C-alpha positions in Angstrom: 162.6 146.9 -36.4 161.6 149.9 -37.5 160.4 152.9 -34.9 157.2 152.7 -36.7 157.2 149.4 -35.9 158.4 149.0 -32.9 155.0 151.5 -31.5 152.3 149.0 -32.8 154.1 146.6 -31.3 154.2 148.0 -28.1 150.6 149.9 -25.8 152.2 152.9 -24.1 151.1 151.0 -21.4 153.1 147.9 -21.6 156.1 150.7 -21.9 155.1 152.4 -18.4 155.1 148.6 -16.6 158.4 148.3 -17.7 159.2 150.7 -15.5 157.3 150.0 -12.6 154.1 151.7 -13.5 150.7 151.0 -12.9 148.2 152.9 -14.1 144.8 152.9 -12.1 141.4 152.2 -13.6 141.4 156.3 -15.0 144.8 155.0 -16.9 146.4 157.7 -15.0 150.1 157.8 -13.5 151.5 159.9 -10.8 154.1 161.7 -13.7 157.8 161.1 -13.3 158.1 164.3 -14.5 157.7 167.1 -12.1 158.2 167.3 -8.7 154.9 167.2 -6.2 152.4 164.6 -8.1 150.4 164.1 -4.8 147.3 163.0 -7.1 147.8 160.8 -10.7 148.5 163.8 -13.3 149.5 161.6 -16.2 147.1 160.1 -18.4 148.4 157.0 -19.9 146.2 156.3 -23.8 146.8 153.6 -26.1 150.2 155.4 -27.7 151.1 158.4 -26.1 151.1 160.1 -23.0 150.4 163.7 -21.6 150.5 165.0 -18.2 147.7 167.2 -17.5 150.6 168.4 -14.2 153.6 170.3 -16.2 152.7 169.4 -19.9 154.5 166.4 -20.6 153.9 164.2 -23.6 154.6 161.8 -27.0 155.1 158.7 -27.3 156.6 155.3 -25.9 160.0 156.7 -27.6 159.6 160.4 -25.6 158.4 158.7 -22.9 162.0 156.5 -22.5 164.7 159.0 -23.1 162.9 161.4 -20.6 162.4 158.9 -18.0 166.3 158.2 -18.2 167.4 161.4 -18.3 168.7 161.1 -22.7 165.8 164.5 -24.0 166.6 167.6 -23.2 164.3 169.1 -20.9 162.3 171.8 -23.5 162.1 174.5 -20.9 165.5 174.9 -18.6 165.6 176.0 -14.9 164.5 179.9 -13.7 167.0 180.4 -11.0 170.7 180.3 -11.4 173.6 179.5 -9.4 176.0 180.9 -8.3 179.1 181.0 -6.0 178.5 183.5 -3.1 175.1 183.0 -3.7 173.4 179.5 -3.5 176.4 177.3 -4.3 176.8 174.7 -1.1 180.9 173.0 -2.8 181.7 172.1 -5.8 184.1 169.1 -6.0 185.7 167.7 -9.8 186.4 164.3 -10.5 188.0 162.0 -13.0 185.6 159.7 -14.0 187.1 156.5 -15.0 184.3 154.4 -14.5 183.5 153.3 -18.3 187.0 153.7 -19.2 188.8 150.8 -21.7 192.9 150.4 -22.7 192.3 147.6 -24.9 189.1 146.4 -26.4 188.8 143.3 -27.7 186.2 142.8 -30.8 184.8 139.2 -30.7 182.5 138.6 -34.5 180.8 135.4 -35.5 181.0 131.8 -33.8 183.9 129.6 -35.9 182.4 127.0 -37.8 182.9 124.1 -35.6 180.7 126.9 -33.1 183.7 126.7 -30.6 185.8 130.6 -30.8 184.1 133.9 -32.4 186.2 135.3 -35.2 188.8 137.8 -33.1 191.2 140.3 -35.2 194.2 138.4 -34.6 194.7 137.4 -38.5 194.8 141.4 -39.3 196.1 143.0 -36.9 199.4 141.2 -36.6 198.2 138.7 -34.6 197.2 140.3 -31.2 192.9 140.0 -31.1 193.4 143.0 -29.5 193.4 147.3 -29.4 195.3 148.9 -27.5 196.1 153.3 -26.8 199.2 153.3 -25.5 199.0 156.4 -24.2 195.6 155.8 -21.7 197.7 152.3 -20.8 200.6 154.0 -20.0 198.2 156.7 -17.7 195.6 154.2 -16.4 197.5 150.8 -16.1 195.9 147.5 -18.8 191.7 148.2 -18.2 190.5 145.5 -20.7 187.0 144.7 -22.2 185.3 143.5 -24.8 182.5 143.9 -27.7 180.5 141.5 -29.5 179.4 141.7 -33.1 177.8 138.2 -33.5 177.0 138.7 -37.2 180.0 139.7 -38.4 182.6 137.2 -40.2 185.3 139.3 -41.4 188.1 140.3 -39.6 189.3 143.5 -41.4 185.1 144.2 -41.0 185.0 143.3 -37.7 188.9 145.3 -36.2 186.9 148.7 -38.2 184.2 148.3 -36.6 185.8 147.4 -32.9 187.8 150.7 -34.1 184.3 152.7 -33.8 183.6 151.3 -30.5 187.1 151.9 -28.8 187.3 156.1 -29.8 183.7 155.7 -27.3 185.4 153.7 -24.3 189.2 154.9 -24.5 188.8 158.6 -22.7 188.3 159.2 -19.0 185.9 162.7 -18.1 186.0 165.1 -15.8 182.9 165.0 -13.9 182.1 168.2 -11.9 179.4 168.3 -9.4 178.1 171.0 -7.0 175.8 171.2 -4.4 173.5 174.4 -4.2 170.5 175.6 -1.6 167.1 176.0 -3.9 166.5 179.6 -3.0 162.8 179.1 -2.7 163.0 176.7 0.1 164.9 179.4 1.8 161.9 181.7 1.5 163.1 184.1 -1.7 160.9 184.9 -4.5 161.8 183.0 -7.7 160.8 179.9 -8.9 161.7 176.3 -7.7 164.5 174.4 -9.0 163.3 170.8 -9.8 164.9 167.3 -10.9 166.0 166.9 -15.0 166.6 170.8 -15.3 168.8 172.4 -16.8 170.0 175.8 -15.4 172.9 178.6 -15.6 176.0 178.1 -12.9 179.3 180.4 -12.2 182.2 179.6 -9.9 184.3 181.7 -10.9 187.2 180.5 -8.2 186.3 177.3 -10.4 186.0 178.1 -13.9 182.9 177.1 -13.9 180.4 179.3 -16.3 177.9 176.6 -17.7 174.5 175.4 -18.0 174.2 171.9 -16.1 171.3 169.6 -15.3 169.8 169.4 -11.7 170.4 165.3 -10.9 168.9 165.1 -7.2 167.0 166.8 -4.9 166.9 166.7 -1.4 164.3 168.5 0.6 164.2 168.9 4.7 160.8 169.3 5.9 161.4 170.3 9.9 164.1 173.0 8.1 163.0 174.2 4.1 166.2 176.5 4.7 168.1 173.2 4.7 167.1 171.6 1.6 169.8 171.6 -1.0 170.0 170.5 -4.6 172.6 168.3 -7.0 173.3 169.6 -10.4 176.0 167.7 -13.0 178.4 164.8 -12.2 177.1 162.2 -13.9 173.5 160.5 -13.0 172.8 156.3 -13.9 169.7 156.6 -15.7 166.1 154.6 -14.9 167.1 151.7 -16.3 171.2 151.4 -16.2 169.1 151.9 -12.2 167.5 148.9 -12.7 170.2 146.8 -14.4 172.4 148.0 -12.4 170.8 146.3 -8.9 170.9 143.0 -10.4 174.6 142.7 -12.5 178.1 141.1 -11.2 181.1 141.9 -13.4 179.8 143.9 -16.6 181.2 143.2 -19.9 180.9 146.3 -22.8 179.0 145.1 -25.6 177.4 147.4 -28.7 174.9 144.5 -29.8 173.0 144.2 -26.1 170.3 147.1 -25.6 170.7 148.7 -22.3 168.1 146.6 -21.2 166.3 142.9 -21.0 163.6 142.8 -21.7 160.5 144.0 -23.9 162.2 147.5 -23.4 165.6 147.1 -25.2 164.0 147.4 -29.1 163.2 151.7 -28.1 165.4 152.5 -25.9 167.9 152.0 -29.4 165.6 153.9 -31.3 165.7 157.3 -27.9 
């Protein structure tokens, strides 16, 4: 389906309810895009939304992008994060959670409906793709990827190679913890979840913008409140999916969720 067809098929109310929000009688929900929204300020219309508190607005695709932290935020934070000023600690880790050193592409089912098409006939008898250097570094980590409509082994191998490039690398994850100087009484703009702020920590060779992924507020001692920046954050739908899944199997044709939100996420 095209984006326009999806917009006609799903109402804005159906989409927000997929994420657990229940509009009140006036059609408002508490805005998930800014903090401190005690009174519901985000209005749900038939095909779009608008927050009268922070100004967030858009259609069903904009909502999915924003709530899953997939969209670029329109405004950067107004407070810098600097070593020796408000940084508490810095951690760097190599992330291999999504790494695969061996990938098995699976195509359409064969005529007898028993086994899917593989790439063995066009890949020297092997039904898998392998990154030898990654195997040497991390060992054999096998995942499968499904292309249920592909019947040609050569085409299956081509698509499998494209998918393999996306998951056969480890990534360096940088995460900072910092004090929100606004909570400590300084006359600066408060840090908000989702904002991207300028971070400078020369000792750790960090000079870049990082997104605020978490904020913990100490109500008794506000000066002890802290924010977390960078790192790898799960999207809202990924958290929902993770809560109910067991063994994870990588696939490029299964959408991000199992409900009606699937197609929306694909286009976002």
